[in-house]
N, C-alpha and C positions, 0 to 999 in steps of 0.2 A: 191301848194299854201302855202305861208308862212303867217300864221295868224298874226304874230306880225308885219310884213310889212304892212299888210292890216289895222291893227289898227293904226299904225303910220301914214299911209296915210290919214285916215279919221280924225285923230287928227289934222294933219297939215291943212287939208281942213277947219275944223271948226274954229280953233284958229289962223291960219295963222303963226304958228311957229313950229319949229322942236321939237320932243320929246327928252328930255335930259335924262330921266330915265323911264324904264318900268319894273314893277315887278309883278310877279304872286301873286295872292291872294289865301288864303285857299279855297279849294273846298267845295262842299256841298254834299248832297245825290244824286246829279245829275251829268251828264257828261258835263255840261257847264263849260267853263273856263273863269276866271275873271282876269283882269290885271288893275293895276293902272298906268296911263301914266301922266308924268309931263313934263312941258316945259315952261320956262319964266314966272314962277309964276302961270301957268294954270294947272289944274288937272282934270282928267276925269277917268271914269271906262270903260274899254273896255271889251266887251263880245264876245267870240267865241262860237258858237253852230252850229253843223252841221245839226241840225234838223230844217229845213226851216219852217215847219208848227208851231212848238213851237215858233220860232222867230216871225212869222206873228201874232200869238195870243198875245204874250207879247207886241209887239209894237202897235198893234191896240188897245188893252186895255189901254195901257199907254196914248196914245194920247186922247182917250175918257175921261179917268179920269182927265187928265190935263184940258180938256175943261170944266169939271164940278168943277174945282178949288179944286180937291182932292189932298192930299199930296203924290205924287209919284215922282220918279226922272224924270227930263227933258230928252228927247231924243235929243242928239246933232246931231248925224249923223248916217247913216246906209249904209251898202253895203251888201245886203242880197245875192247877187250873190257870195260873198266870205264869207258869214256866220258870218259877224261881225257887231257890232253896238256900239255906244259910248253914255254913259249916264253921267248925273250929278253925281259927287262924293259926296256921303252923309256921308263920313267919315268911321270910323271903329267901332263905338259903336252901337251894336245891343241891343235890349231889353234884350236878353239873357246875353250878356256880361255886361250890366249895372247891371243886377240882381246879377251876380256872383261877380262883383267888390264891390257891396254895401252890400252883404250878410255877416253876421258875426255870427259864431256859429249856422248856419242854421236858424236863425231868419229871417222872411220875412220883410225886412225893409220898413218903412212907405213911403220912397221916391219911392220904387218900386210899392207899392200899388197905389200911386198917378199917376205914369206913366202908369200902367195898366189901371187905370180908364180913363186916357186921350185916350188911344188906343181904349177902348171899347166905348167911346163917339163918336169916329170917324167911327167905324165899320158900324153902321146902314146907314151912308151916302153912303158908298161903296155898301152895300147890296141893298139899295132902290133907292137912287139918282143915284148911279153909274149904276144901272140896266137900267135906263131910256135911251133908244136910243142906248144901247150897241149892237155891231154887233156880235151876237152869232154864226154867220156862220163861224167865224175863230177859234172857240173853238177846242181844241185838247187834247185828242182824241175824246171826246164826248161833245155835246152842253148842256147836262144836267146830273145831278147826278141821273141817271135813273136806271132801273133794271139791265141793263148790267154792268154799272159802279159799282154798289153795289156788284154784283156777282164776278166781277173781284177782288175787294178788299177782299171779304170774302175768295175766293179761294187762293189769294195771302197769306193770313194769314194761311190757311190750309196747303198749300204745302211748303211755305218757312219758316214758323215758327213751326207749330205743327209737320210736318214731320221731319224737320231737327233737332228739339229739342227732337225728339223721344217721343212725347206726344201721348199716345194711344187714338184712337177715332174710332167710327163706321162711315164709309164713307157715307152710305145711310142716317142714322139718322141725321148726321150733315148737310148733303145736304138738307134734309127736313126742318130742323130748319132755315137754311139760306134762303130758299124760304119764309117761314112764316115771318121771321124777316124783310126781304127786302120789302115784300108786305106791312107790317104794316108801315114801315118808309115812303113808297111812298104814304101813305094815308094823310100825312101832306102836307100843302100848300108849294109849292116849286118854286114859281115864283119870285125868287130873285137872285142877283148875289152871287154865292158861290165861295169864294176865293180859296178853296180846300186845301191849305197848310198854313193856318193861324196860325203861331207859332212864338215864340219869336225870332228866328234867322232871320225871314223874316220881321222884323220891325226894322228900323234904327232910332236912335235918332240923329237928325240933327237940330242945332240951338234951342235945347230945345223942339222940336216937334217930334212926331212919324211919320215917313214916311213908306209907305208900298211898298214892293218889292216882286218879285218872285210869281206873280199871274198868270203866263202863263197857269197854269192848270185850270183856272177859268171856270165856267159854271153856268147854272141855278141850283138852289137847295133850300133847306130849310134853314131858318135863324139859326137854332140851331147848324148846323154842324160847322161853323167857331168859334162860341163861345166855343163850346166843345173842338175844336182843340187847342185853346189858353189856356183854363183853365185846360185842362188835358195834356198839353205839358209835356212829360215825365221828362226831366232833369230840367225843371223849378221848379218842386217839390213844387207846391203851396199848402200850408196847407189848409185843408178842410174848415175851418172857413173863411179864406181869399177868397177862391174860391167862397163860397156862397155870400160873400159881393160883390165881383166883378160881379157875375151873376145878382144880384139885381140891381147893378148900371147900367149894360147894359140894363136891362129891363126898367128901368126908362127912359133912353135915347131913347130906341126903341119906347116908348109910344108917343114920340113927332111925330113920323112918321106914326104910325098905332096903332089901338086898339089891346091889347094883352090879351089873356086868359092865365094868368100865370100858372094855374094848368096844362092846356093842354100843354103849351109851355115846362114846366119843365119835363113832362112825355116824350115828344119826345126828349128833350135835353139829357136825360139819354140814350135813344136809340142811338142817333147820337154820343154820347160820346163813347159808346161801339164799334160802327162800326169804328169810327176813331181810337180808341186804337188798334183794330185788324189790321187795315191797317198799322198803325205805327209799330206794332210788326212784321208784314210781312216784312216791310222794314228793321227792325233790323235784322231779320233772313237772308234776302237776302244779305245784306251788311256785316253782321257779320259771320254767319255760312258758307255762300256760298263764298263770296268774301274775307272772313277772315280779316275783319277790326275790331280790338278789341274794338274801342271806341263805335261802334254801339252795341256790346254786353253789354257794360257797362250801356246802357240805359234800358236794360231789367228789372232790379229790380224796377226801378221807374215806368215803365209801369205796372208791376204786382201789385205794391202797389196801383196805381190808379184803376186798374181793381177790386182788392179786395174791395176797398172802395165802388165802385159802386154796386157791388154784395151784400155787407153787408147793404147798406143804401137805396137801391132803389128796386122797384118791377115793372117790365114791365107788361103792360096789355095784353100781348100775352104769350102763353105757348111755351117755348123753352127748353125743358127738357135736351136734349143731349148737346146743346150748352152751357147751364149754367153749366152742369156737367163738361164739358171739361175745361171751363174757371176757374171754382172753383178748378180744380186739378192743375193748374199751380203753385200755391203758394207752393205746396209740391213736385213739380217735381224734382227728383234727378238730372236730366240733367241740369236744370236751376239753382239749388241751388249753383252750382259751381261759379256762377258769384257774389254770395254774396249779401249783402244788403248795397248799397253805399249811401243810402238816407241821412245819417247823417255824411258823410265823415269818417265813421269808416271802409270803404273799404280800400283796399291797394293802396298805391301810385303806379302809372303805368308808367313804362318806355317803350316806343315804339321804337324799333331799326329797322331801314330800311337799306337794301343795295340797291343801285340804279346805273343806268348808267347816266352819264352826258348828253348823247345824248337825253334822254327823259326828262331832267330837274330834278330839286331837288324836292323831295316829299314835299307836303304842310302839315301843321299841321291841322289835322282833329278835334282835341280836343277843338279848339278855345282858348287854353291856350296861344298860341304864343310862340316864343322863341325856345330854344333848340339848338342843335349843328349840323353842317355839317362838316364832316372831309373828306378831299381829299386824297384818297389812291393811287393816280397815281404816287407818288414818290417811291412806293414799287415795287421791281422787279416783272415783270408781267409774270406769268406762261403761260398766254394766247399766248405768243410769240412762244411757243414750240408746235409742232404738237401733241405730246402725251397727252397734256392737253387741247386741243382745245374743246373737247366735254364734258369736266368735269367742275365741279364748285368748289367753295371754301368750299363746304361741303364734297367733296370726299377726301378719305385718301391720295391719291397720290398728290393732290394739297396742302393739309395741310402739308404733309411732305416736299414738295418743298419750301413752304413759310417759314416753320420753319428752314430749312437748308440753304436756298439760299437768304434770304432777312431779312430785319429788321422789319418784320410785327409785331412780338410780342412786340418789343420795341415801335413801333408806337402805338399799342393798349394800352400799359401801360401808355404812355404819355397822350393819350386821356382820360384814366380812371381817372387820377388825376382831370381833369376838370369836368367830369361827376359826380364823387364822391362828389366834392365840391357843385355842384348844388343840388344833391339829399339831402345832409345833410341840406342845407338851406331851400329847398322847403318843406321838411318834417316838419321843425320847423314852417314854415309859412302856413301850411295846404294847400299847393298846391296839385293838384291831378295828374298832368301829366308832363312828360318830353319826348321830342322826340330827338333821336340821329340818325343821318344819316351818312352812310359811302358810298362814291361814288367812282367809277372808270370808266374806259372807257366803258366797256361793261356791268358792273353790274353782272359779272359772277364769277370772281375768287377772286380778292383781297378784294373787298368790302364785299362779302359774307363771306369770312374767318374772316374779322375784326368784322363784325356784330355778328357772332357766338361766336367769342372769347370774345367780350364785354359782351355778355349775360352770358357766363360761369363765368367770373370774377365777375359780379354783383351778380349772384346767390351765389357764394362762399362768397362774402363779406356781402351781406344783407340778404341772406337766404329767409325765408318766410315773411319777413317784407315788401317786395315790390313785385309787379308783373312785370315781364319782358316779353315782346312779341317781337318776331323777324319776320320781313317780308322781303323776298327777292323779291322785286318788279318785276324785270325783269323775274325771274323764274316763278312767279305767273302769270304774263301776258302771258308768253309763254305757260303755261298750259291751259290758256283760249283761246289760238289761236290768241292773239293780238300782 
């Protein structure tokens, strides 16, 4: 099944015209794939997702929210037999990108405060009005944020963050605290729609209004979880005073829908902020430590800052001695200190270099910076044509020797270095944080791997410790994962 052909087909079915251009959009923390399709002045977002149950949940929720006049993308067409559907194009400006574009010297701009307030004014409508008549039988994987869901999140944090970050803990004592913590959280009223991943990247700014997307993990739960998700969103780095202002604004709006005991609400809000942060850190660990995607690791200092703030300024009404001890230790963890403190853009500029195969497509920018370079290495003489190099890669000495002696690979990399150097110099002056550089060849095994490694060496020589350079050989990493 060719997913792009399926998307083109439903685009033509809906708009009655051919697709003139289709382009992949940056991925997220999921395995869904997004494409922008254009033709005769029409535009739409195509989605491919092999998980049928997740598709069913998203489309069912979307149609329900639209019936309630809530701001979500319109569903144009769907072909779930081929795992594709077509949505209204809401543009490229997320709340997160808006914040980054308008932030100056780390000040939280008034325009962003106003936009966050607009988002929080709309959230109770989803939680309460959106809950009314919603078909929770399509929820995936659970229909409520229940004990099982909480224990999944807490163990996700334990095994993918604490274990991989080499943070010491007592398994049984931590498990005991997890039980106590989740039982206390479940004592709060939880008969509302819980968005589950309510964060700045999942809110699009379209025609001046915030639209909500990516709620396919929604289920029943407590009101506090989504507010905490948004206000403790790691890389948004919302100052504590602004966070408090925004929470109060939400509570004022919520009071239109129901009577609120603010003291009790804020007590549970702190607890749900903690479990959300732990879930997020589990994701950072899985994507960063395990899948080796550095931009997820770059979120860790922000999350630890938020965690430390909560521990310093709040006191839970339940005793969680070992959990609090473990969380308090993260700030001084030697393993985590290597990622630095990027909260004030005094962290290093990051260059992410990828080798890839054109057969699998060009890597997408995960930093949300956009831009960067894609260099085609297929003009370089290919050692993969020779039997003795078939099972080797561009990191092996024999292939390196071949490319240095029998091709113009080094001259090619020197030429690309001039462009990359120019961008780094300008980006450093403009306080940009990321640059992506991609080298592609037919199989992503020999030429692109060599060029990526060589570029890293040259950048290390030229810029030293003033920037961080990460190299990913996508095809080799996928092979190691059996994909």
